[in-house]
C-alpha positions as CSV (number, residue, x, y, z in Angstrom):
1,M,118.5,139.9,115.2
2,P,120.9,141.8,112.9
3,G,124.4,140.4,113.1
4,S,123.2,136.8,113.7
5,R,124.0,134.0,111.3
6,A,121.1,132.3,109.6
7,L,121.2,129.0,107.7
8,L,118.6,128.9,104.9
9,V,117.6,125.4,103.7
10,H,115.7,125.9,100.5
11,P,115.6,124.7,96.9
12,E,117.5,127.0,94.6
13,E,114.3,128.3,92.9
14,G,112.7,131.0,95.1
15,S,115.6,131.4,97.6
16,D,116.9,134.7,96.2
17,R,114.1,136.8,97.7
18,I,114.5,135.3,101.1
19,V,118.3,135.7,101.1
20,S,117.9,139.4,100.0
21,A,115.4,140.1,102.7
22,L,117.4,138.5,105.5
23,S,120.6,140.1,104.3
24,A,119.0,143.5,104.2
25,A,118.0,143.1,107.8
26,G,121.6,142.5,108.8
27,F,121.7,138.7,108.9
28,D,124.7,136.7,107.7
29,V,122.9,134.1,105.5
30,T,124.3,130.8,104.4
31,T,122.2,128.7,101.9
32,V,122.1,125.0,101.4
33,N,119.6,123.0,99.2
34,N,119.1,119.7,101.1
35,A,118.7,118.3,104.6
36,T,121.9,116.4,104.7
37,S,124.1,119.4,104.1
38,A,122.0,121.4,106.6
39,V,122.6,118.9,109.4
40,A,126.3,118.9,108.8
41,K,126.5,122.7,109.1
42,V,124.1,123.0,112.0
43,T,126.2,120.7,114.2
44,T,129.2,123.0,113.9
45,G,127.5,125.4,116.2
46,E,128.0,128.4,114.0
47,Y,124.4,129.4,113.3
48,D,121.8,131.2,115.4
49,C,118.8,130.1,113.4
50,V,117.6,127.7,110.7
51,V,115.0,128.8,108.1
52,S,113.7,125.8,106.1
53,E,111.2,125.1,103.4
54,Y,109.0,122.0,104.0
55,S,109.6,120.4,100.5
56,L,113.3,119.7,100.1
57,P,115.2,117.5,97.5
58,G,115.3,113.9,98.9
59,D,113.6,114.7,102.2
60,D,111.4,117.3,103.9
61,G,111.7,120.0,106.6
62,L,110.1,117.8,109.3
63,A,112.9,115.2,109.0
64,L,115.5,118.0,109.1
65,A,113.9,119.5,112.3
66,E,113.9,116.0,113.9
67,A,117.6,115.5,113.0
68,I,118.5,118.9,114.4
69,E,116.7,118.1,117.6
70,E,118.3,114.7,117.9
71,S,121.8,116.3,117.4
72,D,121.3,118.5,120.5
73,A,122.5,121.5,118.4
74,R,119.8,123.7,120.1
75,V,119.3,125.9,117.1
76,P,115.8,127.3,116.6
77,V,114.0,126.3,113.4
78,V,111.6,128.5,111.5
79,M,109.6,126.7,108.7
80,F,108.6,128.9,105.8
81,S,106.5,127.0,103.3
82,A,103.5,127.3,101.0
83,V,102.2,123.9,102.3
84,E,98.8,124.4,104.0
85,D,98.2,120.8,105.1
86,E,96.9,120.9,108.7
87,E,98.6,117.6,109.5
88,V,102.0,118.9,108.4
89,F,101.4,122.0,110.5
90,E,100.7,120.0,113.6
91,A,103.6,117.5,112.9
92,A,106.0,120.4,112.5
93,F,105.8,121.5,116.1
94,E,106.1,117.9,117.3
95,S,109.3,117.6,115.2
96,G,110.9,120.6,117.0
97,V,109.9,123.5,114.7
98,D,109.7,126.8,116.7
99,E,107.8,128.9,114.1
100,F,105.7,127.9,111.0
101,L,104.9,130.7,108.5
102,H,102.9,130.3,105.3
103,K,104.3,131.8,102.1
104,N,101.9,134.4,100.5
105,G,104.1,137.1,98.9
106,S,106.2,140.0,100.1
107,T,104.1,140.4,103.3
108,S,105.0,136.9,104.5
109,I,108.7,137.6,103.8
110,D,108.6,140.7,105.9
111,R,106.9,138.6,108.7
112,L,109.7,136.0,108.3
113,V,112.4,138.6,108.9
114,T,110.6,139.8,112.0
115,D,110.1,136.3,113.4
116,V,113.7,135.3,112.7
117,S,114.9,138.4,114.5
118,T,112.6,137.6,117.4
119,V,113.8,133.9,117.6
120,C,117.5,134.9,117.4
121,S,116.9,137.6,120.1
122,A,115.3,135.0,122.4
123,E,118.4,132.8,122.0
124,G,120.8,135.6,122.9
125,A,122.7,137.9,120.5
126,P,126.4,138.9,120.5
127,G,127.2,141.7,123.1
128,A,128.8,145.0,122.3
129,K,132.6,145.2,122.0
130,Q,134.4,146.1,125.2
131,D,137.9,147.3,126.1
132,V,139.7,144.2,127.4
133,S,143.2,145.7,127.9
134,G,144.6,144.7,131.3
135,H,142.6,141.5,131.3
136,E,144.9,139.5,129.1
137,P,145.3,135.9,130.4
138,S,148.6,134.8,131.9
139,T,150.7,131.9,130.5
140,E,149.4,129.7,133.3
141,E,145.8,130.6,132.5
142,V,146.2,129.8,128.8
143,S,147.9,126.5,129.7
144,R,145.0,125.7,132.1
145,A,142.4,126.6,129.4
146,V,144.1,124.3,126.9
147,S,144.4,121.5,129.4
148,E,140.8,121.8,130.4
149,A,139.3,122.6,127.0
150,P,136.3,120.5,125.9
151,V,138.0,119.6,122.7
152,G,141.0,117.3,122.4
153,V,144.3,119.2,122.0
154,S,147.6,117.5,121.2
155,L,151.1,118.4,120.1
156,S,153.5,116.4,118.0
157,D,157.2,117.2,117.7
158,P,158.5,117.2,114.1
159,D,162.1,117.2,115.3
160,L,161.6,113.6,116.5
161,S,161.3,110.7,114.1
162,D,157.8,109.8,113.2
163,Y,156.4,113.0,114.8
164,P,155.3,111.5,118.1
165,L,152.9,113.0,120.6
166,V,154.5,115.1,123.2
167,Y,151.3,116.6,124.8
168,A,147.7,115.7,125.0
169,N,145.0,117.4,127.2
170,D,142.3,115.7,129.3
171,A,139.6,116.0,126.6
172,W,141.9,114.1,124.2
173,E,142.2,111.3,126.8
174,Q,138.4,111.3,127.2
175,H,137.8,111.1,123.5
176,T,140.2,108.3,122.8
177,G,140.2,106.3,126.1
178,Y,144.0,106.2,126.1
179,P,145.8,107.5,129.2
180,V,148.1,110.4,128.3
181,E,151.2,108.6,129.6
182,E,150.4,105.7,127.3
183,A,149.9,107.9,124.2
184,L,153.0,110.1,124.6
185,G,155.9,109.1,122.4
186,R,153.7,107.5,119.7
187,N,152.5,108.8,116.4
188,P,148.7,109.5,116.5
189,R,148.2,107.0,113.7
190,F,147.8,104.3,116.4
191,L,144.1,105.6,116.6
192,Q,143.5,104.3,113.1
193,G,141.8,100.9,112.4
194,P,140.2,98.7,109.8
195,G,137.4,101.3,109.1
196,T,139.8,104.2,108.5
197,D,139.7,105.6,105.0
198,P,143.1,105.3,103.3
199,E,142.4,108.4,101.1
200,T,141.7,110.5,104.2
201,V,145.0,109.3,105.8
202,D,146.9,110.2,102.5
203,R,145.3,113.7,102.5
204,L,146.4,114.2,106.2
205,S,149.9,113.0,105.5
206,A,150.3,115.2,102.4
207,A,149.2,118.3,104.3
208,I,151.6,117.6,107.2
209,S,154.5,117.0,104.8
210,K,153.8,120.4,103.1
211,E,153.4,122.1,106.5
212,E,149.8,123.1,105.7
213,Q,146.7,123.2,107.9
214,V,144.2,120.5,107.2
215,T,140.8,119.5,108.6
216,V,139.4,116.0,108.0
217,E,136.8,113.7,109.4
218,I,138.5,110.4,110.1
219,R,137.3,107.1,111.5
220,N,139.4,106.4,114.7
221,Y,139.2,103.8,117.4
222,R,139.2,104.2,121.2
223,R,141.4,102.1,123.4
224,D,138.5,99.5,123.9
225,G,138.1,99.2,120.2
226,T,135.0,101.3,119.9
227,P,135.0,103.3,116.6
228,F,134.2,107.0,116.6
229,W,134.3,109.8,114.1
230,N,137.0,112.3,114.8
231,E,136.9,115.8,113.3
232,L,140.6,116.4,113.3
233,T,142.3,119.7,112.5
234,V,146.2,119.6,112.2
235,A,148.1,122.9,111.8
236,P,151.8,123.7,112.0
237,V,153.1,125.9,114.9
238,Y,156.2,128.0,114.3
239,G,158.7,129.3,116.9
240,D,160.1,132.8,117.2
241,D,162.7,132.0,114.6
242,D,159.9,131.0,112.1
243,E,161.1,127.4,112.3
244,L,158.5,124.6,112.6
245,A,158.2,123.8,116.3
246,H,155.2,121.6,116.6
247,Y,152.0,120.3,114.9
248,V,148.9,121.0,117.0
249,G,146.0,118.8,116.7
250,F,142.4,119.5,117.6
251,Q,140.1,116.5,118.0
252,N,136.3,116.7,118.2
253,D,134.1,113.7,118.6
254,V,131.4,114.2,115.9
255,T,130.0,110.7,116.0
256,D,126.4,111.9,116.8
257,R,126.5,114.4,113.9
258,K,127.7,111.7,111.5
259,R,124.9,109.4,112.6
260,A,122.4,112.2,112.0
261,E,123.9,112.7,108.5
262,Q,123.8,109.0,107.8
263,L,120.1,108.9,108.9
264,A,119.3,111.8,106.6
265,E,121.1,110.1,103.7
266,E,119.3,106.8,104.4
267,R,116.0,108.6,104.5
268,A,116.7,110.4,101.3
269,E,117.8,107.1,99.6
270,K,114.7,105.3,100.9
271,L,112.5,108.1,99.7
272,A,114.1,108.0,96.3
273,T,113.6,104.3,96.1
274,E,110.0,104.6,97.1
275,R,109.4,107.2,94.4
276,Q,111.0,105.1,91.8
277,A,108.8,102.1,92.8
278,L,105.8,104.4,92.8
279,D,106.6,105.6,89.3
280,R,106.8,102.0,88.1
281,V,103.5,101.2,89.7
282,L,101.8,104.3,88.2
283,G,103.2,103.4,84.8
284,R,101.7,99.9,85.0
285,V,98.4,101.3,86.5
286,N,97.9,103.7,83.6
287,G,98.8,101.2,81.0
288,L,96.9,98.2,82.4
289,L,93.7,99.9,83.5
290,S,93.3,101.9,80.3
291,E,94.0,98.9,78.0
292,I,91.6,96.6,79.9
293,S,88.9,99.3,79.9
294,R,89.3,99.4,76.1
295,I,89.1,95.6,75.9
296,L,85.9,95.6,77.9
297,V,84.3,98.2,75.7
298,E,85.3,96.6,72.4
299,S,84.7,92.9,73.2
300,R,81.2,91.4,73.4
301,D,81.9,87.9,74.5
302,S,83.5,86.5,77.7
303,E,86.0,84.3,75.8
304,T,87.5,87.2,73.9
305,I,87.7,89.3,77.0
306,A,89.6,86.6,78.9
307,E,92.1,86.0,76.0
308,R,92.8,89.7,75.4
309,V,93.2,90.5,79.1
310,C,95.9,87.7,79.4
311,E,97.6,89.0,76.2
312,E,97.6,92.6,77.6
313,I,99.2,91.3,80.9
314,V,102.1,89.9,78.9
315,D,102.6,93.2,77.1
316,E,102.8,95.2,80.3
317,P,106.4,95.8,81.5
318,G,107.1,94.0,84.7
319,Y,104.7,91.1,84.1
320,L,105.6,87.8,82.6
321,G,102.1,86.4,81.9
322,G,98.8,85.4,83.3
323,W,95.7,83.2,83.2
324,I,92.0,83.3,83.8
325,A,90.3,80.3,85.3
326,E,87.0,79.2,86.9
327,V,86.0,76.5,89.3
328,S,83.8,74.0,87.7
329,S,80.5,73.4,89.7
330,A,80.3,69.9,88.3
331,T,83.9,68.6,88.9
332,G,85.2,71.1,91.5
333,R,88.4,71.5,89.4
334,L,90.1,74.7,88.3
335,D,89.6,75.0,84.5
336,V,91.8,77.5,82.7
337,T,89.8,79.5,80.1
338,A,92.6,81.7,78.8
339,A,96.4,82.0,79.3
340,S,99.3,83.9,77.8
341,G,103.1,84.2,78.4
342,I,103.4,81.0,80.5
343,P,103.6,77.3,79.8
344,V,99.9,76.8,80.6
345,K,97.3,76.5,77.9
346,A,93.7,77.3,77.8
347,G,91.6,74.2,78.5
348,A,94.0,72.9,81.1
349,S,92.4,71.6,84.2
350,F,93.8,71.2,87.7
351,A,92.6,69.7,90.9
352,L,92.4,72.4,93.5
353,K,94.8,70.5,95.8
354,E,97.4,70.6,93.0
355,T,97.3,74.4,92.8
356,P,99.2,76.9,95.0
357,R,97.6,77.5,98.4
358,E,97.0,81.2,97.4
359,V,94.6,80.0,94.7
360,R,92.4,78.2,97.3
361,Q,92.7,81.2,99.6
362,A,91.4,83.5,96.9
363,I,88.5,81.2,96.2
364,E,87.6,80.9,99.9
365,T,88.0,84.6,101.0
366,E,87.4,86.4,97.7
367,E,90.4,88.5,98.4
368,V,93.7,89.0,96.6
369,H,96.5,86.6,97.7
370,G,100.1,86.4,96.5
371,R,103.3,84.4,96.9
372,A,106.9,84.6,96.0
373,A,108.9,81.9,94.2
374,G,110.3,79.4,96.7
375,N,107.6,79.9,99.3
376,G,105.9,76.5,99.8
377,S,105.9,73.6,97.4
378,D,106.4,74.1,93.6
379,S,102.9,73.0,92.7
380,Q,101.3,73.5,89.3
381,L,100.7,77.2,88.6
382,S,103.2,78.2,91.3
383,P,105.6,81.0,90.3
384,S,108.5,78.6,90.5
385,A,106.8,76.2,88.1
386,V,106.5,78.9,85.4
387,G,109.9,80.6,86.1
388,A,108.5,83.8,87.7
389,P,109.5,85.7,90.9
390,R,106.0,86.2,92.1
391,L,102.3,85.2,91.6
392,L,99.2,87.3,92.5
393,V,95.8,85.6,92.4
394,V,92.9,88.0,92.0
395,P,89.2,87.0,92.4
396,I,86.9,88.1,89.6
397,T,83.6,88.7,91.3
398,Y,80.5,90.9,90.7
399,G,78.4,91.0,93.9
400,H,77.8,87.4,94.7
401,R,78.6,86.3,91.2
402,R,81.9,84.5,90.9
403,Y,83.3,84.6,87.4
404,G,86.6,83.0,88.3
405,L,90.2,84.0,89.1
406,L,92.9,86.0,87.4
407,G,96.5,84.9,87.9
408,I,99.3,87.4,87.2
409,Y,103.1,86.5,87.2
410,S,105.8,89.1,87.6
411,S,108.9,89.2,85.5
412,E,110.7,91.5,88.0
413,G,111.3,90.9,91.7
414,N,109.8,94.2,92.7
415,A,106.6,93.9,90.7
416,L,103.3,92.8,92.3
417,D,104.3,94.1,95.7
418,R,101.9,95.5,98.3
419,R,101.4,98.7,96.2
420,E,100.1,96.8,93.2
421,R,97.6,94.6,95.1
422,K,95.0,97.3,95.2
423,V,95.5,98.0,91.5
424,C,95.1,94.3,90.6
425,E,92.1,94.1,92.8
426,S,90.6,96.9,90.8
427,V,91.5,95.1,87.6
428,G,89.6,92.0,88.9
429,K,86.5,94.1,89.6
430,M,86.7,95.8,86.1
431,I,86.8,92.4,84.4
432,A,83.9,91.2,86.5
433,N,81.8,94.3,85.6
434,G,82.6,93.7,81.9
435,L,81.7,90.1,82.0
436,H,78.5,90.9,83.9
437,S,77.6,93.5,81.2
438,V,78.2,91.0,78.5
439,E,76.2,88.3,80.3
440,T,73.3,90.7,80.9
441,T,73.2,91.8,77.3
442,R,73.3,88.2,76.1
443,I,70.3,87.4,78.3
444,L,68.3,90.3,77.0
445,T,69.1,89.6,73.4
446,T,69.2,85.8,73.2
447,D,66.7,84.1,70.8
448,R,66.0,81.3,73.2
449,V,65.7,81.2,77.0
450,V,65.2,78.5,79.7
451,E,62.2,79.1,81.8
452,L,62.5,77.7,85.4
453,Q,59.6,77.2,87.7
454,V,60.9,77.2,91.3
455,A,58.9,76.5,94.4
456,I,60.1,77.6,97.9
457,G,58.3,75.8,100.7
458,D,59.9,77.7,103.5
459,P,57.8,80.2,105.6
460,S,61.0,82.2,106.4
461,F,61.3,83.3,102.7
462,S,61.0,87.1,102.8
463,L,58.0,87.3,100.5
464,S,56.2,84.6,102.5
465,R,56.8,86.6,105.7
466,V,55.3,89.7,104.2
467,A,52.3,87.7,103.0
468,D,51.9,86.3,106.5
469,A,52.0,89.8,108.0
470,V,49.3,91.2,105.7
471,G,47.2,88.1,105.7
472,G,46.9,87.7,101.9
473,Q,48.6,86.5,98.7
474,I,51.3,88.8,97.3
475,E,52.7,89.4,93.8
476,H,56.2,90.8,93.3
477,L,56.0,93.8,90.8
478,G,59.6,94.9,90.9
479,T,62.6,96.0,93.0
480,T,64.8,99.0,93.1
481,R,68.2,99.0,94.7
482,L,69.1,101.6,97.4
483,D,72.4,102.3,99.1
484,D,74.4,99.4,100.5
485,D,72.4,96.1,100.4
486,A,69.0,97.8,101.0
487,C,66.2,97.8,98.4
488,E,62.6,98.8,97.9
489,L,60.2,95.9,97.1
490,Y,56.9,96.8,95.2
491,L,54.3,94.2,96.1
492,K,50.6,93.8,95.1
493,V,48.5,92.3,97.9
494,S,45.3,90.5,97.2
495,D,42.5,90.8,99.8
496,P,44.6,91.6,102.8
497,T,43.1,90.8,106.2
498,E,45.7,92.6,108.3
499,D,46.9,96.2,108.4
500,V,49.8,96.6,106.0
501,S,51.6,98.6,108.8
502,D,52.2,95.2,110.5
503,V,54.9,94.5,107.9
504,E,57.1,97.1,109.6
505,A,57.4,94.7,112.6
506,L,59.5,92.3,110.4
507,P,63.2,92.5,111.3
508,F,64.4,93.1,107.7
509,V,61.8,95.9,107.0
510,E,62.6,99.5,107.6
511,S,59.3,101.1,106.5
512,V,56.1,100.4,104.4
513,R,54.4,102.9,102.2
514,L,51.0,102.6,100.4
515,V,51.3,103.2,96.7
516,S,47.8,102.5,95.3
517,E,44.5,100.8,96.2
518,T,42.1,99.3,93.6
519,N,39.1,96.8,93.9
520,G,40.3,95.4,97.2
521,D,43.9,94.9,96.1
522,I,46.6,97.2,97.3
523,T,50.1,98.0,96.1
524,I,52.8,98.7,98.7
525,A,56.4,99.7,98.7
526,V,58.5,97.9,101.3
527,T,61.9,99.3,102.2
528,A,64.1,96.4,103.2
529,T,67.4,96.7,105.0
530,E,68.7,93.7,103.1
531,S,67.9,92.5,99.6
532,P,66.1,89.1,99.2
533,P,68.0,86.5,97.2
534,L,65.8,87.0,94.1
535,T,67.5,90.4,93.5
536,R,70.9,88.6,93.2
537,L,69.8,86.3,90.3
538,A,71.0,88.8,87.7
539,E,74.5,88.1,88.9
540,F,74.0,84.5,87.9
541,G,72.3,85.2,84.6
542,G,68.7,84.8,85.8
543,V,65.8,87.2,85.6
544,V,62.6,86.9,87.7
545,V,59.7,87.5,85.5
546,E,57.0,86.5,88.0
547,A,56.9,85.8,91.7
548,T,54.0,85.1,94.0
549,A,53.8,84.0,97.7
550,D,51.5,83.2,100.5
551,A,52.3,82.6,104.2
552,A,53.6,79.1,103.6
553,S,55.3,79.0,100.2
554,A,56.3,80.9,97.1
555,S,56.5,80.3,93.4
556,L,59.0,81.9,91.1
557,T,59.3,82.0,87.3
558,I,62.8,82.7,86.2
559,E,64.3,83.1,82.7
560,A,68.0,82.3,82.0
561,P,70.1,81.7,78.9
562,P,70.2,78.1,77.8
563,E,73.9,77.7,78.8
564,Q,73.4,78.9,82.3
565,D,74.1,76.5,85.1
566,V,70.7,75.9,86.7
567,R,72.3,74.6,89.9
568,A,74.0,78.0,90.5
569,I,70.6,79.7,90.3
570,L,69.0,77.3,92.7
571,D,72.0,77.5,95.1
572,V,71.2,81.2,95.5
573,F,68.0,80.2,97.3
574,R,69.2,76.9,98.9
575,A,72.0,78.8,100.7
576,E,69.3,80.5,102.8
577,Y,66.1,78.5,102.6
578,D,64.8,74.9,102.9
579,G,62.2,73.3,100.6
580,V,63.7,74.8,97.4
581,E,62.5,72.7,94.4
582,L,62.8,72.9,90.7
583,R,59.3,72.2,89.3
584,S,60.0,72.5,85.6
585,R,62.7,73.5,83.1
586,I,61.4,74.5,79.7
587,E,63.5,75.9,76.8
588,R,61.5,78.2,74.5
589,E,61.7,81.2,72.2
590,S,62.6,84.4,74.0
591,R,60.2,87.3,74.2
592,D,60.0,89.6,71.2
593,R,63.5,90.1,70.1
594,S,63.1,93.7,69.0
595,L,61.8,94.7,72.4
596,T,64.5,92.9,74.3
597,E,67.2,94.3,72.0
598,F,65.8,97.8,72.6
599,A,65.7,97.1,76.4
600,A,69.3,96.0,76.3
601,A,70.4,99.0,74.4
602,V,68.7,101.4,76.8
603,D,69.9,99.5,79.9
604,D,73.5,99.6,78.5
605,R,73.3,103.4,78.4
606,L,71.8,104.1,81.8
607,T,73.8,104.6,85.0
608,D,72.7,102.8,88.1
609,R,71.2,105.9,89.5
610,Q,69.4,106.8,86.3
611,R,68.0,103.2,86.1
612,S,66.9,103.3,89.7
613,A,65.2,106.7,89.2
614,L,63.3,105.6,86.1
615,K,62.2,102.3,87.6
616,T,61.2,103.9,91.0
617,A,59.2,106.6,89.2
618,E,57.3,104.0,87.1
619,L,56.5,101.7,90.0
620,N,55.2,104.6,92.0
621,G,52.8,105.8,89.2
622,Y,54.8,109.0,88.5
623,F,54.0,108.8,84.8
624,E,50.2,108.4,85.4
625,W,47.8,111.4,85.5
626,P,46.9,112.7,87.9
627,R,50.2,111.8,89.6
628,P,49.6,109.9,92.9
629,V,53.1,111.0,94.1
630,D,55.5,113.9,93.3
631,G,59.3,114.0,92.8
632,S,59.9,115.0,96.4
633,E,58.3,111.8,97.7
634,I,60.2,109.6,95.3
635,A,63.5,111.4,96.0
636,E,62.9,110.8,99.7
637,R,62.5,107.1,99.1
638,M,65.7,107.0,97.2
639,G,67.6,108.9,99.8
640,I,68.5,111.8,97.5
641,T,67.4,115.4,97.0
642,R,64.5,116.3,94.7
643,Q,66.8,118.1,92.4
644,T,69.1,115.1,92.1
645,F,66.1,112.8,91.4
646,H,64.9,115.0,88.6
647,Q,68.4,115.3,87.2
648,H,68.7,111.4,87.0
649,L,65.2,111.0,85.7
650,R,65.6,113.6,82.9
651,A,68.9,112.0,81.9
652,A,67.2,108.5,81.8
653,E,64.2,109.9,79.8
654,R,66.6,111.5,77.3
655,K,68.5,108.3,76.8
656,L,65.3,106.4,76.4
657,V,64.0,108.7,73.7
658,E,67.4,108.8,71.9
659,A,67.5,105.0,71.8
660,Y,64.1,104.9,70.2
661,V,64.6,107.8,67.7
662,D,68.3,107.0,66.8
663,P,69.3,103.5,67.8
664,R,72.8,104.1,66.6
665,S,73.6,106.9,69.0
666,R,75.7,105.9,72.0
667,N,75.4,109.1,74.1
């Protein structure tokens, strides 16, 4: 309502229009820029309304509303902000905000003036001036009012040495805890204590010596030793002869307000600290992720990738150094493949029990684990052993393929905290993806391969269970990945004796679809809710080139690079099935090099979705004429729209043609 006092809490930019609009409506407007100053002013009780922006320097409007509510100032708060976050809107009213208006030009400012007027009217506005002549209080009434006033009132006599107290009202006694008779005759400085600011005392003394009025906030102590904040105003009082008669003191306990201010300051300081820490993290994120991405693109062998990643860690501010290591399947020891910035060299080998516990935890859980220096024993590779404040151990895994561990040491105490764990986890995944890409390319382009003949004599093997359900021998033609761990298996069934729909009864099968039928053999597509182990061989360097099965056993032909650990490939099956046997291991020339190089080049250019669309289309006979299926059917099998399927397929076909026409292109 016009004539009311409004406190505007708003950054300097953009506040002029609001001040002008409220002033034009008759409001007396005071402006502050931060929550701390606002709380200090509100608790004086001089304002009828607070208008606040949500975004404030060092804090926000919600924290201000909470502080005002906690201070019992009972001042209505109107939030006027461009923020349109629904969560902020809901939280505002929970924090004590009375009105929330969105900024959207002059119309919203007009609405603000109306709402502020309404809020102030609801709280009660000053009444009209009246004639009070004949109602002047008597001397006794004034004396009673002073005696019973809710603020402490005291008088000191300057004619006596050391200006002792000669009067104190009931409120003064309540504030200080000292009975009036015990306080009279003493200088009020006896309320001071160890937490009283000497500069404030000097300022008070200087004003009294100059006979000037002064207001200070001073730390005083009650009779029981409890500290409190005293808003003290001291002013000279003169007699009829204009001579100094007394000093009057007004004491107001503002401890609650000071606590609110301190809370606001602590929040602002905490927020500033959080922002500084976040800035440091973002700086490391941008630098580390971008550089490692470049390393993975430029490097074509795992050794170079490991070395350059460790070197990049050393160059990143906040990091002391790092290492990359893997657990040997033969010895069970942790073998360091690359290291930089620390007194550990590539080629070093450690028994796992000699390494920090966090190393073993990262291996067991495949999750990031960290420790600070001084926590636990100073084992080898611990942060204390290399002179670092903190160590973070990051698994390097791609699916089920474990490439090893990345150890990162900080050079600053605040580095590698909880904020950076997710970042470092992403770094581990990036490195694993790069190593997998290098490994896959090497497999496809190698001159020699190892051919493994593996037999699985376990009827619970997924292909054997399908063969049992259809009553015939099956041949694995290919697999396409779906979302999560699901996949679609393309199987050729020779002379089935049962209805293929019986396959749907298997617990891992979602649906079965007939693809084609020729000369008694049929081809089916089986949608499985979980991928069989053979689809995970690529993560370990193996490629299934042939797989057949009957109800009792299965036979697989697997190709892998000569240096690949055969035990790791067999363990993929042995983890789930009995009767896994290596029948033969033959090293021979790879398939035609030009074709494999071409396949590697194409595969490197395709995205996962493009690769899946191309392979699914081929396995379903989409490129035959007449087409046995259309794009809608294939899209449905992939769980995508027809338009999306054709988009991925066209992109894959374009890259396939480009790789053939211009092998040097990388688009």
